[in-house]
DONU-215648 format. One record per residue: residue number from 1; residue in one letter; x, z, y of N, C-alpha, C, O in turn. Coordinates in steps of 0.001 Angstrom, whole numbers. Atoms other than C-alpha are relative to their C-alpha. Layout:
# residues N
R resi resn     n.u     n.w     n.v    ca.u    ca.w    ca.v     c.u     c.w     c.v     o.u     o.w     o.v
R  NUM    A       X       Z       Y       X       Z       Y       X       Z       Y       X       Z       Y
...
***
This chain:
# residues 302
R resi resn     n.u     n.w     n.v    ca.u    ca.w    ca.v     c.u     c.w     c.v     o.u     o.w     o.v
R    1    M    1455    -121     -54   27250   -8877   23319    -466    1239    -765     134    1640   -1762
R    2    R     572   -1151     669   25135   -5898   22376    -911    -473   -1138   -1357   -1620   -1165
R    3    D     901     347    1106   23059   -5796   19191   -1346    -474     520   -1936   -1406     -28
R    4    F    1312     349    -520   19916   -5981   21283     -30   -1406     585   -1080   -2048     609
R    5    D     -59    1370    -519   21104   -9241   22863    -298   -1015   -1106    -963   -2024    -874
R    6    W     297     886    1126   21010  -10858   19427   -1492      37    -327   -2071    -984    -697
R    7    E    1443    -104     233   17456   -9550   19000    -764    -830    1035   -1770   -1461     711
R    8    I     654     789   -1054   16521  -11164   22332      40   -1480    -350    -979   -2166    -270
R    9    I    -129    1425     345   17857  -14561   21250    -897    -340   -1178   -1586   -1360   -1171
R   10    D     812     249    1197   16161  -14294   17864   -1481     -37     341   -2202    -920    -124
R   11    E    1420     -52    -351   12799  -13331   19362    -405   -1205     842   -1467   -1784     612
R   12    L     321    1146    -845   12892  -16065   22012     -23   -1299    -790    -827   -2185    -501
R   13    Y     -32    1226     801   13766  -18712   19434   -1245     -92    -878   -1814   -1169   -1052
R   14    R    1191       5     843   10911  -17666   17161   -1284     -25     827   -2326    -477     351
R   15    N    1173     -96    -867    8531  -17115   20081     400    -472    1396     597     354    2287
R   16    P    -575     529   -1251    9630  -19449   22941    -924      85    1208   -1145    -894    1920
R   17    N     836    -280   -1163    7341  -17888   25519     499    1310     582     433    2345     -80
R   18    V    -672   -1165    -562    9009  -15444   27883    -922    1212      76    -508    2323    -256
R   19    S     900   -1147    -151    5948  -13284   28542    -336     632   -1348    -354    1856   -1476
R   20    R     332    -553    1324    5011  -12943   24855    1234     634    -648    1131    1673   -1300
R   21    A   -1223    -568     557    8628  -12367   23830     327    1333     658     762    2273      -7
R   22    A    -254   -1260    -704    8997   -9699   26497    -898    1107    -531    -455    2240    -721
R   23    A     923   -1005     533    5908   -7922   25194     436     457   -1385     369    1646   -1696
R   24    A    -439    -348    1349    7235   -8065   21615    1241     876      25    1447    1692    -873
R   25    L   -1235    -773    -122   10547   -6585   22799    -170    1252     857     789    1984    1103
R   26    Y     293   -1154    -853    8835   -3938   24966     852     -23    1271    1420     993    1674
R   27    M    -717     190   -1252   10482   -5345   28118    -937    -657    1000   -1951   -1245     626
R   28    T     724     769    -998    9173   -6663   31390     558   -1417      14    1695   -1647    -397
R   29    Q    -447    1382     -35    9381  -10402   31910    1232    -188     901    2166    -877     491
R   30    P   -1207     163    -825   11860  -10174   34838    1252     586    -649    2334       8    -547
R   31    T   -1153    -608     663   14119   -7831   32856     516    -903   -1112    1727   -1061   -1267
R   32    L    -417     903    1072   14143  -10234   29892     696   -1226     567    1715   -1669      36
R   33    T    -613    1188    -609   14905  -13194   32142    1414     310     494    2332    -484     286
R   34    K   -1329    -376    -489   17823  -11362   33775     977     211   -1153    2147    -161   -1062
R   35    R    -893    -244    1142   19205  -10311   30402     406   -1309    -655    1552   -1454   -1081
R   36    L    -332    1309     556   19029  -13879   29103    1043    -693     864    1983   -1292     343
R   37    Q    -998     601    -900   20910  -15096   32179    1360     660    -174    2385     -20    -134
R   38    H   -1266    -711     224   23560  -12407   31589     658    -478   -1294    1872    -677   -1341
R   39    I    -561     480    1274   23971  -13550   27966     590   -1392     185    1664   -1689    -338
R   40    E    -503    1362    -221   24363  -17158   29116    1333      37     742    2249    -713     402
R   41    R   -1270     -93    -727   27089  -16159   31601    1109     521    -921    2240      38    -881
R   42    E   -1017    -576     886   28873  -14073   28968     469   -1015   -1033    1660   -1074   -1340
R   43    M    -364     982    1027   28793  -16870   26367     482   -1312     594    1095   -2118    -106
R   44    G    -462    1218    -659   29470  -19628   28910    -772   -1239    -389    -241   -2346    -304
R   45    V     820    1148     394   26632  -21856   27700   -1412     204     520   -1817    1320     847
R   46    R    1423     -58    -314   23053  -22696   28606    -751     160   -1315    -599    -669   -2212
R   47    I     672    -281    1274   20836  -21220   25886   -1347    -704     -92   -1687   -1239   -1148
R   48    A    1341     602      50   17378  -22538   26821    -384    -501    1372      67      12    2395
R   49    E     529     559   -1233   15617  -24618   29423   -1489     352      96   -2216     285    -895
R   50    R    1420    -264    -213   12264  -23626   30940    -742   -1319     178    -284   -2203     902
R   51    T     870    1165    -151    9497  -26240   30602   -1428     516     155   -1681    1693    -102
R   52    P    1402    -453    -115    5728  -26126   31286    -574     505   -1329   -1524    1288   -1335
R   53    K     500    -419    1304    5225  -25646   27530     776    1181    -570     523    1612   -1695
R   54    G    -785   -1123     479    7734  -22818   27260    1475    -315     -35    1917   -1310     539
R   55    L   -1444     200      87   11421  -22489   26466     339   -1066   -1024    -282   -1151   -2084
R   56    V    -557     978     939   13312  -25348   24835    1479     330    -162    2238     284     806
R   57    F   -1378    -400     241   16571  -24291   23228     931   -1206       6     614   -2262    -543
R   58    T   -1047    1010      22   19694  -26327   23840     678      24   -1372     450     961   -2138
R   59    P    -735     -52    1279   21934  -27251   20852     837    1271    -129     915    1870   -1202
R   60    E    -785   -1234      40   24190  -24338   21810    -905    1213    -225    -555    2143    -952
R   61    G     938   -1098     175   21170  -22060   22053    -538      80   -1422    -702    1168   -1974
R   62    A     478      17    1379   19879  -23174   18658    1065     544    -950     753    1234   -1921
R   63    Y   -1089    -530     831   23300  -22422   17172      55    1527     103     188    2223    -904
R   64    L     -15   -1451    -201   23268  -18939   18699   -1209     661    -657   -1107    1779   -1163
R   65    A    1190    -558     633   19716  -18412   17415     209     146   -1504    -228    1125   -2108
R   66    G    -308    -109    1420   20905  -19139   13895     906    1176    -299     698    1907   -1267
R   67    R    -901   -1137     196   23737  -16649   14252    -717    1321     280    -409    2345    -331
R   68    A     767   -1214    -299   21282  -14146   15771    -821     434   -1209    -902    1622   -1519
R   69    A     770    -326    1195   19078  -14364   12683     911     590   -1076     532    1538   -1764
R   70    E    -960    -533     969   22149  -13804   10495     412    1418     377     518    2297    -479
R   71    H    -409   -1327    -471   23200  -10853   12636   -1105    1033    -250    -834    2152    -686
R   72    K    1119    -909     206   19741   -9300   12459    -130     372   -1471    -331    1538   -1810
R   73    A      82    -263    1438   19645   -9678    8668    1148     883    -464     969    1755   -1314
R   74    F   -1167    -820     367   23149   -8209    8407    -202    1459     394      97    2364    -384
R   75    V     220   -1371    -466   22222   -5156   10470   -1035     698    -875    -846    1847   -1273
R   76    E    1049    -604     822   19029   -4562    8472     508     296   -1405     205    1347   -1970
R   77    Q    -556    -212    1340   20867   -4983    5161     969    1178      -2     993    1970    -945
R   78    T    -958   -1109     -98   23587   -2587    6310    -724    1337      90    -320    2308    -550
R   79    K     766   -1238    -125   21032      41    7316    -631     383   -1330    -633    1554   -1709
R   80    R     596    -294    1300   19261    -287    3968    1055     502    -979     811    1434   -1745
R   81    G   -1068    -431     893   22564      16    2127     435    1423     270     651    2199    -661
R   82    L    -373   -1375    -354   23503    3161    4020   -1087     988    -411    -796    2087    -882
R   83    A    1103    -880     395   20046    4619    3401      -2     221   -1508    -270    1327   -1977
R   84    E     -55    -134    1453   20401    3912    -325    1150     896    -435    1009    1679   -1375
R   85    L   -1133    -880     324   23827    5576    -402    -352    1454     282     -34    2342    -509
R   86    E     401   -1360    -340   22417    8629    1348   -1044     517    -989   -1019    1680   -1390
R   87    Q    1030    -383     959   19427    8640    -982     623     361   -1344     231    1344   -1972
R   88    E    -657    -284    1278   21686    8480   -4044     766    1310      73     782    2080    -888
R   89    R    -759   -1235    -140   23855   11282   -2680    -934    1200     -59    -621    2211    -686
R   90    R     952   -1114     -32   20825   13477   -2052    -900      24   -1229   -1614    1001   -1458
R   91    R     872     142    1160   19083   12286   -5234   -1467     198     405   -2189    1042    -127
R   92    T    1366     -23    -500   15864   11688   -3369    -734   -1253    -460    -186   -2354    -417
R   93    I     842    1124     389   13053    9485   -4654   -1161     -73     978   -1922     882    1132
R   94    R    1092     199    -953   10675    8067   -2063   -1194    -578    -753   -1142   -1706   -1244
R   95    I    1166     367     795    7253    7895   -3697   -1185    -279     912   -1483     497    1820
R   96    G    1253     310    -666    4151    6200   -2370   -1143     228    -971   -1073    -197   -2125
R   97    S    1120    -300     879     838    7392   -3766   -1316    -227     724   -1466     129    1892
R   98    S    1348     116    -559   -2779    6451   -3193    -579    1391     185    -143    2347    -457
R   99    Y     550   -1311    -341   -4895    9259   -1784    -571     721   -1218    -288    1899   -1435
R  100    T     651    -677    1120   -6918    9952   -4915     987     349   -1105     863    1404   -1727
R  101    F    -990    -342    1026   -3964    9778   -7302     831    1190     461    1200    2048    -341
R  102    N    -731   -1149    -537   -2110   12161   -5007    -810    1282    -169    -256    2324    -519
R  103    K     848   -1196      72   -5061   14568   -5003    -164     503   -1423    -124    1710   -1663
R  104    Y     370    -416    1341   -5782   14566   -8721    1143     -26   -1021    1074     698   -2014
R  105    S    -948     221    1089   -2647   13515  -10625    1476      87     368    2279     540    -447
R  106    L   -1421     170    -303     631   13009   -8740     809    1272    -195    1893    1236    -777
R  107    W    -821   -1208      20    1742   16618   -8470     170     544   -1408    1118    1279   -1683
R  108    G    -219    -308    1407    1219   17112  -12174    1138    -819    -573    1930    -319   -1372
R  109    V   -1099     863     444    3540   14157  -12782    1339     522     508    2297     636    -257
R  110    L   -1260    -463    -585    6205   15458  -10396     401    1359    -559    1578    1605    -826
R  111    G    -301   -1303     564    5925   18999  -11694     497     -98   -1430    1409     628   -1828
R  112    G    -447     193    1374    6266   17802  -15279    1414    -520     -67    2197    -107    -923
R  113    Y   -1373     522      -3    9392   15832  -14421     986    1089     398    2073    1170    -175
R  114    T    -899   -1067    -446   10926   18815  -12620     339     950   -1144    1446    1486   -1197
R  115    E    -230    -917    1113   10551   20896  -15792     964    -558   -1032    1752     192   -1609
R  116    V    -817     586    1077   12281   18439  -18145    1111    -902     518    2020   -1253    -234
R  117    G    -993     914    -546   14325   16238  -15795    1044     706     837    1387    1862     588
R  118    D   -1047    -529    -872   16919   16758  -13083    -637     879    1074   -1364     366    1924
R  119    P     626    -881    -997   15909   19823  -11026     527    -222    1411     -63     271    2371
R  120    E    -568     256   -1322   18116   18604   -8150    -629   -1201     693    -340   -1468    1859
R  121    V     651    1161    -604   15982   15522   -7562   -1094     468     956   -1890    1346     624
R  122    H    1012    -310   -1007   13849   15706   -4412    -940   -1188     152    -535   -2335     -39
R  123    F    1007    1043    -165   10658   13748   -3754    -514      -1    1433    -926    1032    1959
R  124    D     660     219   -1285    9515   12363    -419   -1254    -822    -278   -1158   -1955    -749
R  125    V    1257     635     371    5833   11462    -782    -707    -551    1229    -857     136    2240
R  126    V     783     666   -1044    3913    8997    1386   -1378    -299    -569   -1493    -902   -1637
R  127    N    1378     279     414     106    8837    1110    -580   -1110     856    -569   -1034    2085
R  128    E     601    1121    -719   -1582    5575    2024    -956    -727    -935   -1055    -401   -2118
R  129    Q     779     897     838   -4022    2958     799     932    -815    -882    2070   -1092    -503
R  130    S    -851     689     969   -2722    1069   -2230     571   -1301     548    1729   -1622     282
R  131    D    -490    1268    -559   -2451   -2255    -361    1192     240     927    2185    -486     875
R  132    T   -1085    -324    -927    -282    -665    2341    1242     464    -758    2361      93    -405
R  133    L   -1133    -501     779    1896    1113    -240     746   -1138    -694    1974   -1113    -780
R  134    F    -661    1117     677    2576   -2127   -2102     887    -765     974    1989   -1178     616
R  135    R    -831     669   -1013    3819   -3751    1113    1239     839     324    2328     295     507
R  136    K   -1143    -875    -255    6036    -723    1761    1033    -107   -1125    2237     -78    -871
R  137    L    -921     162    1120    7522   -1115   -1713     792   -1300     143    2012   -1301     -16
R  138    L    -674    1294    -152    8312   -4798   -1124     981      23    1171    2009    -652    1130
R  139    D    -870     -88   -1173    9851   -3911    2269    1121    1028    -170    1937    1198     736
R  140    G   -1061    -970     246   12085   -1229     715    -200    1337     675     744    2121     772
R  141    E     258   -1269    -681   10411    1661    2546    -246    1143    -986     -82    2310    -630
R  142    V     158    -992    1059    9616    3475    -732     646    -561   -1266     885   -1764   -1371
R  143    D    -682     416    1231   11225    3389   -4192    -958    -303   -1134    -702   -1190   -1948
R  144    V     973     164    1077    8210    3643   -6461   -1373     366     550   -1488    1242    1407
R  145    V    1348    -282    -491    4444    3620   -5912    -939     210   -1183    -772    -377   -2253
R  146    F    1110    -178     929    1404    4865   -7794   -1231    -541     718   -1730      76    1659
R  147    V    1036     705    -742   -1351    2464   -6783   -1170    -358    -897   -1018    -581   -2098
R  148    R    1220     398     688   -4922    1659   -7746    -156   -1508      73      50   -2097    1135
R  149    G     218    1440       3   -5653   -1923   -8776    1210    -759    -495    2288    -191    -669
R  150    D   -1037     857     572   -3595   -4837  -10072     720    -766    1105      91   -1320    2005
R  151    F    -826     689    -985    -703   -6314   -8066     980    -928    -724    1347    -691   -1875
R  152    E    -961     950     548    1649   -9242   -8643    1174    -137     949    1035      89    2151
R  153    G   -1195     184    -812    5171   -9932   -7415    1244     313    -807    1174     426   -2031
R  154    P   -1270    -304     697    8835   -9173   -8246      65    1478    -391     909    2228      99
R  155    I     189   -1415     296    7805   -5880   -9822     -33     255   -1498    -229    -659   -2300
R  156    K     253    -492    1351    7716   -3873  -13029   -1069    1078      96   -1048    1906    1007
R  157    S    1167    -872     -86    4542   -1939  -13796    -167     820   -1268      79     336   -2372
R  158    I     303    -899    1109    3652    1027  -16002   -1427     484     191   -1750    1070    1224
R  159    L    1389    -439     -93     -22    1713  -16701     -64    1512    -203     341    2018   -1249
R  160    V      20   -1468      71    -616    5413  -15973   -1411     584      42   -1592    1775    -209
R  161    D    1361    -533     -67   -4382    5709  -15551    -975   -1169     -46    -641   -2283     357
R  162    C    1043    1021      35   -7605    3781  -16124   -1336     715      63   -1718    1411    -878
R  163    N    1233    -740    -239  -10882    5068  -14722   -1202    -927      41   -1117   -2051     536
R  164    Q    1226     766     -20  -14427    3853  -15184    -746     228    1309    -620    1275    1945
R  165    A     823    -105   -1201  -16775    3180  -12289   -1348     631    -349   -1874     461   -1449
R  166    Y    1266    -702     213  -19935    5254  -11863    -916    -167    1210    -474    -296    2352
R  167    L    1024    -208   -1010  -23153    5304   -9946    -112    1516     163    -443    2227    -785
R  168    V      15   -1440    -266  -23003    8744   -8311   -1210     300     883   -1364    -275    1960
R  169    S    1240    -290    -720  -26309   10240   -7180    -388    1461    -208     135    2133   -1096
R  170    R     468   -1380     178  -28078   13557   -6744    -898     102   -1225    -818    1064   -1989
R  171    D     940      30    1121  -30773   12621   -9267     191   -1305    -756     749   -2254    -205
R  172    P    -117    1263     753  -30913    9984  -12022    -697   -1148     727   -1792    -988    1267
R  173    L     556    1180    -663  -31509    6492  -10629     -33   -1171    -980     765   -1239   -1915
R  174    D      55    1249     749  -32529    3159  -12126     956    -983     679     777   -1316    1851
R  175    I   -1009     885    -588  -29556     830  -11590    -644   -1251     592    -178   -1756    1614
R  176    D     634    1219    -506  -31890   -2145  -11111    -620     186    1381    -911    -798    2062
R  177    E     603    -252   -1305  -33319    -460   -8000    1024     202    1116     644     431    2264
R  178    L   -1032    -304    -995  -29957     -34   -6215     -88    -857    1262     118    -327    2353
R  179    P      54     785   -1248  -30397   -2989   -3802   -1024     506    1005    -915     218    2197
R  180    E    1037    -493    -903  -33452   -1238   -2360     293    1405     511    -464    1928    1328
R  181    L    -303   -1378    -358  -31769    2170   -1956    1167      78     973    1937    -874    1104
R  182    D   -1089    -212    -955  -29381    3595     655    1296     305    -746    1330    1156   -1635
R  183    R   -1309    -229     615  -25725    3431    -335     958     591    1032     918     224    2206
R  184    I   -1011    -607    -857  -22909    5532    1116    1361    -545    -417    1770    -379   -1566
R  185    D   -1327     553     258  -19521    3789    1358    1070     939     543     798    1801    1379
R  186    F   -1134    -807    -441  -16110    5352    1854    1238    -887      28    1224   -2014    -468
R  187    R   -1234     764    -137  -12583    4219    2598     658    -193   -1359     901     781   -2072
R  188    T    -662     298    1264  -10972    2476    -394     844   -1249     174     780   -1902    1216
R  189    N    -875    1162    -128   -8449    -279   -1118    -733   -1288    -359   -1834   -1259    -909
R  190    E     654    1296     183   -9210   -3989   -1342    -302    -281   -1463   -1362    -820   -1780
R  191    Q     211     281    1412   -8794   -4189   -5126   -1234     719    -535   -2036     131   -1262
R  192    S    1161    -760     467  -11339   -1426   -5763   -1289    -598     555   -2272    -743    -171
R  193    A    1183     592    -618  -13806   -2961   -3310    -362   -1328    -658   -1540   -1622    -856
R  194    E     257    1298     629  -13412   -6392   -4939    -569     168   -1408   -1434    -606   -1819
R  195    L     542    -256    1336  -14047   -4962   -8428   -1479     370      74   -2292    -148    -692
R  196    L    1396    -404    -158  -17268   -3294   -7276    -860   -1167     488   -2001   -1331      56
R  197    Q     743    1158    -505  -18318   -6416   -5388    -275    -998   -1125   -1369   -1557   -1205
R  198    A     174     935    1116  -17775   -8576   -8502   -1057     512    -976   -1860    -266   -1492
R  199    W    1023    -569     885  -19853   -6179  -10615   -1384    -183     605   -2319    -585     -88
R  200    W    1285     131    -691  -22657   -6202   -8035    -482   -1453     -54   -1660   -1716    -298
R  201    R     358    1421     -22  -22585  -10003   -7840    -515    -438   -1377   -1493   -1178   -1473
R  202    E     442     361    1342  -22876  -10339  -11618   -1344     646    -323   -2210      25    -940
R  203    R    1219    -751     338  -25600   -7702  -11861   -1216    -487     769   -2298    -626     199
R  204    F    1154     289    -846  -27798   -8742   -8940     -28   -1425     547   -1022   -1838    1145
R  205    G     -18    1390    -450  -26730  -12308   -8140     160    -182    1490     -46   -1286    1994
R  206    T    -192      79   -1453  -26015  -11519   -4470    1264     778     385    1811    1536    -416
R  207    E   -1100    -795    -519  -23204  -10149   -2330    -495    1407     341   -1629    1584     784
R  208    M     351   -1375    -347  -23197   -6380   -1851     171     189    1494    1282      79    2013
R  209    T     -76    -212   -1445  -24042   -5695    1782     602    1376     294     484    2285    -527
R  210    P    -625   -1291    -312  -22175   -2866    3544   -1019    1126      65   -2137     945     548
R  211    G     821   -1190    -130  -23609     623    3242     425     795    1216    1084     269    2112
R  212    R    -406    -872   -1106  -23151    3546    5594    1390     558    -313    1552    1342   -1249
R  213    N   -1373    -411     263  -19397    4114    5794     290    1327     689     118    1461    1900
R  214    V    -226   -1338    -540  -18436    7765    6231    1472     408     -61    1801    1566     195
R  215    G   -1431    -310     -11  -14657    7557    5850     491     487   -1341     608    -301   -2280
R  216    Y    -643    -526    1196  -13232    9862    3204   -1016     384   -1068   -2163     724    -775
R  217    I     905    -112    1142  -14694   10293    -255    -613    1397    -129   -1748    1522    -590
R  218    D     552   -1358     125  -15135   14101    -112   -1277     158     818   -2210     837     391
R  219    F    1206     -54    -818  -17660   13688    2695   -1123    -790    -666   -2297    -447    -531
R  220    T     989     780     730  -19403   11056     578    -717     862   -1030   -1943     828   -1131
R  221    W     621    -864    1016  -19963   13564   -2241    -991     986     646   -2050    1267      85
R  222    E     882    -957    -667  -21487   16014     228   -1322    -654     399   -2387     -64     219
R  223    L    1225     697    -398  -23965   13441    1568    -833    -397   -1208   -2062    -341   -1167
R  224    V     733     330    1226  -24856   12308   -1953    -736    1241    -503   -1898    1157    -900
R  225    A     617   -1247     456  -25531   15953   -2895   -1211     366     851   -2130    1021     360
R  226    Q    1127    -275    -880  -27887   16179     112   -1132   -1006    -172   -2184    -884     456
R  227    G    1032    1001     225  -29822   13161   -1153     -58   -1079    1057   -1082   -1746    1202
R  228    K     -24     992   -1075  -28760   10900    1734     233   -1417    -514     106   -2376     246
R  229    G    -283    1308     568  -27909    8034    -615     805     153   -1269    1099    1264   -1711
R  230    Y    -839       5    1198  -25909    7037   -3668    1360    -598     331    1547   -1154    1414
R  231    A   -1325     595    -179  -22277    5954   -4079     423    -692   -1287       2    -302   -2376
R  232    L    -643     661    1131  -20388    3586   -6373    1479     313      86    2121      23    1095
R  233    S   -1371    -478     -91  -16991    4972   -7256     663      11   -1367       5     210   -2388
R  234    F    -816    -219    1192  -14191    4983   -9821     364    1487     -19    1045    1978     882
R  235    V    -115   -1453      26  -14165    8623  -10888    1167     414    -885    1222      12   -2048
R  236    P   -1167    -405     796  -10893   10240  -12047    -377     960   -1115   -1437    1586   -1094
R  237    E     241    -817    1190  -10609   12117  -15332    -232    1465     351   -1104    2112    -228
R  238    N     106   -1426    -319  -10172   15533  -13717    -847     248    1252    -608    1202    1992
R  239    F     956    -185   -1094  -12960   15104  -11143    -764    1306    -195   -1291    1555   -1279
R  240    K     731   -1271      59  -14519   18501  -10381   -1392    -206     595   -1554    -356    1806
R  241    N    1369     280    -428  -18267   18012  -10231    -660    1290     472   -1638    1750    -118
R  242    S     482   -1293    -487  -18868   21172   -8209   -1391     -84     620   -2059     940     767
R  243    R    1326     154    -620  -22038   19727   -6600   -1056    -429   -1025   -2196    -716    -662
R  244    D     920     345    1089  -23632   18911   -9988    -645   -1365     243   -1858   -1529     111
R  245    L     492    1350    -242  -23925   15216   -9143    -264    -706   -1326     309    -357   -2358
R  246    H     337     777    1194  -25396   12743  -11615     893   -1239     -43     917   -2015     912
R  247    L    -927    1114     155  -22843   10199  -12909    -498    -945   -1074    -636    -559   -2235
R  248    T     455    1029     932  -24068    6974  -14527    1085   -1064    -117    1390   -1725     876
R  249    P   -1082     982     132  -21306    4738  -15961    -504   -1421     226   -1637   -1756    -118
R  250    L     349    1390    -286  -21289    1090  -14858     637    -925   -1034    1803    -766   -1398
R  251    F    -467     965     987  -20974   -1768  -17344    -340   -1407     462   -1319   -1624    1176
R  252    Y     345    1403    -201  -20827   -5538  -17104   -1114    -372    -989   -1436     394   -1898
R  253    R    1117     423     847  -23626   -7499  -18748     423    -170   -1454    -409     -43   -2353
R  254    D    -454     152    1386  -21463   -8108  -21839     290    1343    -671     729    1382   -1820
R  255    G    -194   -1323     579  -21224   -4345  -22374    1352     620     262    1572    1782     -83
R  256    S   -1331    -544    -286  -17628   -3923  -21226     -56     885    1246    -790     579    2185
R  257    P      55    -926   -1141  -16973   -1020  -18822     704    -568    1234    1695   -1289    1127
R  258    L    -659     345   -1261  -16137   -1596  -15179    1081    1051     257     765    2217     491
R  259    V   -1105    -951    -114  -12683       4  -14851     972    -437    1081    1030   -1602    1474
R  260    R   -1088     245    -956   -9869     298  -12352    1263     641    -564    1259    1799    -983
R  261    R   -1263    -489     539   -6271     657  -13457     884     555    1112     839     100    2255
R  262    T   -1006    -555    -907   -3586    2751  -11802    1369    -253    -602    1595      -2   -1786
R  263    W   -1323     399     472      16    1600  -12052    1091     761     738     969    1069    1923
R  264    C   -1269    -397    -610    3429    3048  -11423     828   -1266     118    1142   -1904    -887
R  265    I    -656    1286    -252    5270     129   -9826    1325     223     716    1428    1038    1632
R  266    Y   -1291       5    -682    8896    -395   -8866     545   -1423     -27      91   -2252    -816
R  267    L    -529    1351    -121   10941   -3451   -7914     914    -334   -1167    1655     521   -1652
R  268    C    -942     474    1012   12740   -5497  -10537    1104    -794     681    1015   -1096    1871
R  269    G   -1082     807    -544   15951   -7431  -10054    1055     780     744    1922     173    1372
R  270    K   -1031    -805    -639   18003   -4512   -8713     312    1184    -904    -572    1726   -1569
R  271    S    -402   -1127     835   19967   -1814  -10467    -504    1301     618    -441    1485    1834
R  272    L     536   -1267    -468   18432    1646  -10219    1066    1084    -111    1812    1112   -1089
R  273    P    -904   -1148     126   20488    4774   -9470    -442     866   -1174   -1607     819   -1570
R  274    P     326    -774    1209   20634    7205  -12415   -1240     870     138   -2049     930    -787
R  275    H    1156    -885    -122   18068    9644  -11009   -1315    -777      31   -2342    -267    -417
R  276    M    1197     825      21   15575    6799  -10469    -301    -473   -1419   -1456    -469   -1847
R  277    S     189     444    1385   16125    5474  -14002    -577    1118    -851   -1463     886   -1673
R  278    D     512   -1145     764   15543    8963  -15418   -1481     230     277   -2259     494    -640
R  279    F    1399    -226    -359   12281    9318  -13509    -893   -1075    -608   -1968    -772   -1126
R  280    I     783    1097     582   11045    5892  -14637    -174     205   -1500   -1260     -13   -2036
R  281    E      96    -247    1440   11838    6761  -18253    -964    1143    -291   -1696    1101   -1281
R  282    Y     946   -1106     175    9923   10023  -17869   -1441    -510     108   -2294    -147    -703
R  283    V    1350     542    -158    6868    8134  -16609    -391    -809   -1236   -1517    -694   -1722
R  284    K     303     805    1188    7094    5705  -19542    -302     876   -1207   -1216     577   -1975
R  285    D     115    -837    1203    7440    8501  -22127   -1116    1035      72   -1695    1381    -958
R  286    H     898   -1147    -109    5110   11188  -20741   -1267    -243     820   -2199     558     754
R  287    V    1143     227    -882    2648    9643  -18279    -770   -1259    -377   -1991   -1303    -225
R  288    A     622    1291     302    1940    6087  -19440   -1115     144   -1033   -1057    1012   -1904
R  289    I    1095      28     964   -1285    5345  -21333     -37   -1371    -663     596   -2317    -193
R  290    G     120    1263     707   -2193    2613  -23802    -879    -985     739   -1678    -579    1583
R  291    P     738    1031    -747   -3683    -705  -22611   -1507      78    -170   -2241    -437     672
R  292    D    1445     -76     238   -7122      84  -24092    -572    1382     301   -1752    1632      54
R  293    E     452   -1363    -253   -7329    3716  -23013    -717      86    1340    -241    -437    2347
R  294    I     754    -226   -1224   -9961    4703  -20452    -170    1502     174    -690    2181    -712
R  295    N     118   -1429    -281   -9815    8147  -18865   -1310     265     738   -1442     -32    1925
R  296    R    1294    -308    -610  -13370    9279  -18235       0    1444     486     724    2277     -59
R  297    P      -8   -1372    -546  -14160   12401  -16188    -421    1023   -1040   -1371     814   -1795
R  298    R     277   -1044     982  -14133   15574  -18234   -1375     627     189   -1935    1197    -748
R  299    C    1302    -606    -255  -17361   16704  -16568   -1107    -680    -788   -2221    -163    -863
R  300    L     988     680     816  -19156   14166  -18772      92     369   -1459    -792      33   -2248
R  301    Q    -189    -325    1397  -17795   15559  -21999   -1012    1056    -427   -1342    1947     356
R  302    P     983    -977     464  -20294   17502  -24141     650    1371    -191     -24    2324    -580
***
């Protein structure tokens, strides 16, 4: 049997509907049916019976489905192992970074490591939303991520940044009047949106209704500068306020600042190759910040 035949059995067992399984396997229904019949002839057993409610696997078919799942896991594990061997040989670190951390901070981190660490280490960088990057880390698609917001799981985390949230506007605004004013939203991760929503709920006693979403944050700054509305955003330390926007820090009612943390996260429970361990130690020694440190934008400094 071919590797793909095991995938067919596995998919049909998990999704015992020929048309849906065919779509998941990018096959036509007649082609899938013919291939299943070929597998049955090759193995000398009946794998499944058609019923009005879908396929019903025979005992022999259920046994083959179990072996198919094992085969699929074996192939995936083998591919990951080979990729890790190649990665170790090339000394490549696959890094996932949120868009804003990539824009303002990541390349300073990588450049600093290159100066004091192993110059032969190469970095492959993936930019995505923090939620997507965390899933990629758990799936083994990246080795380490720099993500905004707090995450839980089989991970180890290093705090590398902590930014306060601000009301960003062209002119000074009264925070109590925000529900009556136009707000400009932009693409951000779920954790950041939930933090802002929780602040709004505490401040105004209602859910924050959606504003005008314009996609990326740079376009938001341009519209704010034109007076089209205000924005609520976590502003990085090295934010360049080239449009002379007005930044008002946001606080909870108890006086504590509304902040968002950025973490360097990697998986625990597995041994790291030497070049990965060196990079992690560099982040701990040269990039990490204290638990009470808040990095406010320099444009606010007197």
